[in-house]
C-alpha positions as CSV (number, residue, x, y, z in Angstrom):
1,X,16.3,-7.6,-12.8
2,X,18.0,-4.2,-12.1
3,X,17.9,-1.3,-14.4
4,X,21.3,-2.1,-15.8
5,X,20.2,-5.8,-16.5
6,X,17.1,-4.5,-18.1
7,X,18.9,-2.1,-20.4
8,X,21.4,-5.0,-21.4
9,X,18.5,-7.2,-22.1
10,X,16.8,-4.6,-24.2
11,X,20.0,-3.9,-26.2
12,X,20.4,-7.7,-26.9
13,X,16.9,-8.0,-28.1
14,X,17.2,-5.0,-30.4
15,X,20.4,-6.5,-31.7
16,X,18.6,-9.8,-32.7
17,X,16.0,-8.3,-35.0
18,X,12.3,-8.4,-34.8
19,X,11.7,-12.2,-35.6
20,X,14.3,-13.5,-33.2
21,X,13.4,-11.1,-30.5
22,X,9.7,-12.1,-30.8
23,X,10.8,-15.7,-30.2
24,X,12.4,-14.7,-27.0
25,X,9.4,-12.7,-25.7
26,X,7.2,-15.9,-26.0
27,X,9.3,-17.5,-23.2
28,X,9.0,-14.5,-20.8
29,X,6.5,-13.7,-18.1
30,X,4.0,-10.8,-18.5
31,X,6.1,-8.5,-16.0
32,X,9.3,-9.3,-18.1
33,X,7.7,-8.4,-21.4
34,X,6.2,-5.1,-19.9
35,X,9.5,-4.1,-18.3
36,X,11.6,-5.0,-21.4
37,X,9.1,-3.3,-23.7
38,X,9.1,-0.1,-21.6
39,X,12.9,-0.1,-21.6
40,X,13.3,-0.5,-25.3
41,X,10.8,2.3,-25.9
42,X,12.9,4.7,-23.7
43,X,16.3,3.8,-25.4
44,X,16.6,6.3,-28.2
45,X,20.3,6.3,-28.9
46,X,22.9,3.7,-27.8
47,X,26.8,3.9,-28.4
48,X,28.5,1.4,-30.3
49,X,30.7,0.4,-27.4
50,X,27.8,-0.2,-25.3
51,X,26.2,-2.6,-27.8
52,X,29.6,-4.4,-28.2
53,X,29.8,-4.7,-24.4
54,X,26.4,-6.3,-24.0
55,X,27.0,-8.7,-26.9
56,X,30.4,-9.8,-25.3
57,X,28.7,-10.2,-22.0
58,X,26.0,-12.3,-23.6
59,X,28.6,-14.5,-25.3
60,X,30.7,-15.1,-22.2
61,X,27.6,-15.9,-20.2
62,X,26.0,-18.2,-22.7
63,X,29.4,-19.9,-23.4
64,X,29.8,-20.7,-19.6
65,X,26.3,-22.6,-19.6
66,X,25.1,-25.8,-21.1
67,X,22.0,-27.8,-21.2
68,X,22.5,-31.1,-19.5
69,X,18.9,-32.3,-19.9
70,X,16.5,-31.5,-22.9
71,X,13.2,-31.8,-20.9
72,X,13.8,-31.1,-17.3
73,X,10.1,-31.6,-16.3
74,X,10.1,-35.2,-17.6
75,X,13.6,-35.7,-16.1
76,X,12.3,-34.9,-12.7
77,X,9.3,-37.0,-13.1
78,X,11.3,-40.0,-14.2
79,X,14.1,-39.8,-11.4
80,X,11.5,-39.4,-8.7
81,X,9.5,-42.3,-9.8
82,X,12.4,-44.5,-10.1
83,X,13.8,-43.4,-6.6
84,X,10.4,-43.3,-4.7
85,X,8.0,-45.4,-6.6
86,X,4.8,-44.1,-8.4
87,X,2.6,-43.1,-5.2
88,X,5.3,-41.2,-3.3
89,X,6.7,-39.5,-6.4
90,X,3.3,-38.4,-7.5
91,X,2.7,-36.6,-4.2
92,X,5.7,-34.5,-4.9
93,X,5.6,-33.9,-8.8
94,X,2.5,-31.8,-8.8
95,X,4.1,-29.6,-6.0
96,X,7.5,-29.4,-7.9
97,X,6.0,-28.6,-11.3
98,X,3.2,-26.5,-9.9
99,X,1.4,-24.3,-12.4
100,X,2.1,-26.2,-15.4
101,X,-1.5,-26.7,-16.2
102,X,-3.0,-23.3,-15.4
103,X,-3.3,-21.7,-18.9
104,X,-6.5,-19.8,-18.1
105,X,-4.9,-18.3,-15.0
106,X,-1.9,-17.4,-16.9
107,X,-4.1,-15.4,-19.1
108,X,-5.0,-13.3,-16.1
109,X,-1.6,-12.4,-15.5
110,X,-1.5,-10.5,-18.8
111,X,-4.3,-8.5,-18.1
112,X,-4.3,-5.2,-16.2
113,X,-5.7,-5.0,-12.7
114,X,-8.8,-3.0,-13.5
115,X,-9.8,-5.8,-16.2
116,X,-9.2,-8.6,-13.9
117,X,-11.3,-6.8,-11.1
118,X,-14.2,-6.3,-13.4
119,X,-14.0,-9.9,-14.6
120,X,-14.0,-11.3,-11.0
121,X,-16.1,-8.7,-9.1
122,X,-19.4,-10.7,-9.3
123,X,-17.8,-14.0,-8.6
124,X,-18.0,-15.7,-5.1
125,X,-15.1,-14.6,-2.9
126,X,-14.0,-18.3,-2.6
127,X,-13.6,-18.3,-6.3
128,X,-11.8,-15.0,-6.6
129,X,-9.5,-16.1,-3.7
130,X,-8.7,-19.3,-5.5
131,X,-7.6,-17.2,-8.6
132,X,-5.7,-14.4,-7.0
133,X,-3.3,-16.6,-5.2
134,X,-1.9,-17.6,-8.5
135,X,-0.9,-13.9,-9.3
136,X,2.1,-11.9,-8.1
137,X,1.3,-10.2,-4.8
138,X,1.4,-6.7,-6.1
139,X,-1.0,-7.6,-9.1
140,X,-3.4,-9.3,-6.8
141,X,-3.3,-6.2,-4.5
142,X,-4.1,-4.0,-7.4
143,X,-6.9,-6.3,-8.2
144,X,-8.3,-6.2,-4.8
145,X,-8.2,-2.4,-4.7
146,X,-10.9,-2.4,-7.4
147,X,-13.4,-4.2,-5.3
148,X,-15.8,-2.7,-2.8
149,X,-14.4,-2.9,0.8
150,X,-16.6,-5.7,2.1
151,X,-16.0,-7.8,-0.9
152,X,-12.3,-7.1,-0.7
153,X,-12.1,-8.2,3.0
154,X,-14.1,-11.3,2.5
155,X,-11.8,-12.4,-0.3
156,X,-8.7,-11.8,1.9
157,X,-10.3,-13.8,4.7
158,X,-10.7,-16.7,2.3
159,X,-7.1,-16.2,1.0
160,X,-5.7,-16.4,4.4
161,X,-7.7,-19.6,5.3
162,X,-7.1,-21.4,2.0
163,X,-4.9,-24.5,2.5
164,X,-5.0,-25.7,-1.1
165,X,-7.0,-25.5,-4.3
166,X,-9.2,-28.3,-6.1
167,X,-9.5,-27.7,-9.7
168,X,-13.5,-28.3,-9.3
169,X,-13.6,-24.9,-7.3
170,X,-12.6,-23.1,-10.3
171,X,-15.1,-24.5,-12.8
172,X,-17.6,-21.8,-12.3
173,X,-15.2,-19.5,-14.3
174,X,-15.0,-21.7,-17.4
175,X,-17.5,-19.4,-19.2
176,X,-15.1,-16.4,-19.0
177,X,-11.8,-18.1,-19.4
178,X,-10.9,-20.5,-21.9
179,X,-9.2,-22.8,-19.5
180,X,-8.5,-22.7,-15.9
181,X,-7.0,-25.9,-14.8
182,X,-6.3,-29.1,-16.9
183,X,-6.3,-32.6,-15.6
184,X,-9.7,-33.2,-14.1
185,X,-11.1,-34.1,-10.8
186,X,-8.2,-36.3,-9.9
187,X,-5.6,-33.6,-10.0
188,X,-4.2,-32.9,-6.5
189,X,-4.7,-29.6,-5.0
190,X,-1.7,-27.2,-5.2
191,X,-0.2,-25.7,-2.0
192,X,-1.3,-22.1,-2.8
193,X,-2.9,-19.5,-0.4
194,X,-2.7,-19.3,3.4
195,X,-1.9,-16.5,5.9
196,X,1.5,-15.7,4.2
197,X,-0.2,-15.1,0.8
198,X,-2.8,-12.8,2.3
199,X,-0.1,-10.9,4.3
200,X,1.9,-10.2,1.1
201,X,-1.1,-8.9,-0.8
202,X,-2.2,-6.6,2.2
203,X,1.5,-5.4,2.3
204,X,0.9,-4.1,-1.2
205,X,-2.4,-2.3,-0.6
206,X,-1.4,0.9,1.4
207,X,-1.8,1.9,5.0
208,X,-5.6,2.9,4.9
209,X,-6.7,-0.3,3.2
210,X,-4.4,-2.4,5.4
211,X,-5.9,-1.0,8.6
212,X,-9.6,-1.6,7.3
213,X,-8.9,-5.1,6.2
214,X,-7.2,-6.1,9.5
215,X,-9.9,-4.6,11.5
216,X,-12.5,-6.6,9.6
217,X,-10.5,-9.8,9.9
218,X,-9.9,-9.2,13.6
219,X,-13.6,-8.9,14.2
220,X,-14.2,-12.3,12.6
221,X,-11.2,-14.1,13.8
222,X,-8.7,-12.3,16.1
223,X,-6.1,-15.2,15.9
224,X,-6.2,-15.1,12.2
225,X,-5.5,-11.4,12.1
226,X,-2.6,-11.8,14.4
227,X,-1.2,-14.5,12.2
228,X,-1.5,-12.4,9.2
229,X,0.2,-9.4,11.0
230,X,3.1,-11.8,12.2
231,X,3.7,-12.5,8.4
232,X,3.5,-9.0,7.3
233,X,6.7,-6.8,6.6
234,X,6.3,-3.2,6.5
235,X,8.5,-0.2,5.5
236,X,9.1,0.6,9.2
237,X,10.4,-3.1,9.6
238,X,13.4,-2.2,7.4
239,X,14.9,-0.9,10.8
240,X,15.3,-4.7,11.7
241,X,17.6,-5.3,8.8
242,X,21.3,-5.3,9.6
243,X,23.6,-2.7,8.2
244,X,25.0,-5.0,5.4
245,X,21.4,-5.6,4.3
246,X,20.5,-1.9,4.2
247,X,23.7,-1.1,2.1
248,X,22.7,-3.8,-0.3
249,X,19.2,-2.1,-0.7
250,X,20.5,1.2,-1.0
251,X,22.5,0.1,-4.0
252,X,19.3,-0.7,-5.8
253,X,17.3,2.3,-5.1
254,X,17.2,5.4,-7.1
255,X,18.0,8.7,-5.0
256,X,14.7,10.3,-6.1
257,X,12.6,7.3,-4.9
258,X,14.7,7.1,-1.7
259,X,13.9,10.7,-0.9
260,X,10.1,10.3,-1.5
261,X,10.0,7.0,0.6
262,X,11.9,8.5,3.5
263,X,9.3,11.4,3.6
264,X,7.2,8.9,5.4
265,X,9.7,7.2,7.3
266,X,10.4,7.4,11.2
267,X,13.3,9.4,12.4
268,X,15.1,6.0,13.5
269,X,14.7,4.7,9.9
270,X,16.1,7.8,8.4
271,X,19.2,7.7,10.7
272,X,19.8,4.0,9.8
273,X,19.9,5.0,6.1
274,X,22.2,7.9,6.7
275,X,24.5,5.8,8.8
276,X,24.9,3.2,5.8
277,X,25.9,5.9,3.3
278,X,29.0,7.8,2.8
279,X,29.2,11.1,4.6
280,X,28.8,13.1,1.5
281,X,25.9,11.1,0.2
282,X,24.1,11.3,3.6
283,X,24.6,15.0,3.7
284,X,23.1,15.3,0.2
285,X,20.2,13.2,1.1
286,X,19.5,15.2,4.3
287,X,19.4,18.4,2.2
288,X,17.1,16.8,-0.4
289,X,14.7,15.7,2.5
290,X,14.7,19.2,4.0
291,X,14.2,21.0,0.8
292,X,11.6,18.7,-0.6
293,X,8.1,20.1,-0.2
294,X,5.1,18.3,1.1
295,X,4.5,15.0,-0.8
296,X,1.2,13.1,-1.3
297,X,0.8,10.1,0.9
298,X,0.0,8.0,-2.2
299,X,3.4,9.0,-3.8
300,X,5.2,8.0,-0.5
301,X,3.5,4.7,-0.2
302,X,4.1,3.9,-4.0
303,X,7.9,4.3,-3.5
304,X,7.8,2.4,-0.3
305,X,6.2,-0.5,-1.9
306,X,8.8,-0.4,-4.7
307,X,11.5,-0.5,-2.2
308,X,9.8,-3.6,-0.5
309,X,9.8,-5.3,-3.8
310,X,13.5,-4.7,-4.0
311,X,13.8,-6.0,-0.3
312,X,12.0,-9.2,-1.2
313,X,14.0,-9.9,-4.2
314,X,17.4,-9.3,-2.3
315,X,15.8,-11.7,0.5
316,X,15.2,-14.4,-2.3
317,X,18.7,-13.9,-3.4
318,X,20.0,-14.4,0.1
319,X,21.5,-10.7,0.4
320,X,19.1,-9.8,3.1
321,X,17.6,-11.7,6.0
322,X,14.1,-10.6,6.9
323,X,11.8,-11.6,9.8
324,X,8.2,-10.5,10.5
325,X,6.5,-9.7,13.8
326,X,6.6,-13.5,14.8
327,X,9.4,-15.7,15.7
328,X,10.0,-17.2,12.1
329,X,12.0,-15.7,9.3
330,X,9.8,-15.4,6.1
331,X,10.1,-14.4,2.5
């Protein structure tokens, strides 16, 4: 959700009142709650016209939608079983409805990275890997940063080689989590983990950590390291995006963030950005880059990671086509 969408959602929630807004929050993800909470806290004064506009937008949107099925999960199960028979349908149901029975892991998503790191630091790398693949890549990356280097590397190797998860592999954490997976021994493993999951986490960890992790993995398994690199998408890879995709990205990025991110970009990447802006905007950006003094590497990497998050969202929405170092498109 972009900044405009967040503000609109925040205004709508404030218009509902505390009780109704609380009911809405119960259905949101941790990230959505945090984003909306921060936005509400920053909004001190709102014009009546803005409020009326948001309410009208909500009314128009809600009026154009209808709920065809009251319980979509049960509907999917019933249709698949009727069409494919129980055996074939059951093979698909867990994959389609993945994550429905992960209450304990859902709890981790509400915790800050430092707390999750402290909780998991003494656990076996295989157990940690099985848990982290359930978190968003940026959250998992922040957790991994709290680990000692060797432990972090061992966890990432296991994430990259993980081809599924059995609930029994998570039982060692039952003492510190109320519930990890429900369903018992017969529950099928979920298709989480793998090279792509490891690559996305490493993408979020910054250049110095990225190099150390890949060097470690390369020593243990050179082919695995290459597969991970083939699935990674870095800031410099933005040069591979076509002009239409760059233009879509620039619409989503604040000018201040763009200036800081480009401080660490190649000349070719900067020129690509300039080329996809109006002449006046490009001149202003050039001036801002030249006048801006030294910027900490950590600040540059933070803004570049934020831009990569936007890129992934736009890729998921079909507005940008990405390809990694290998032959296949990803994201």
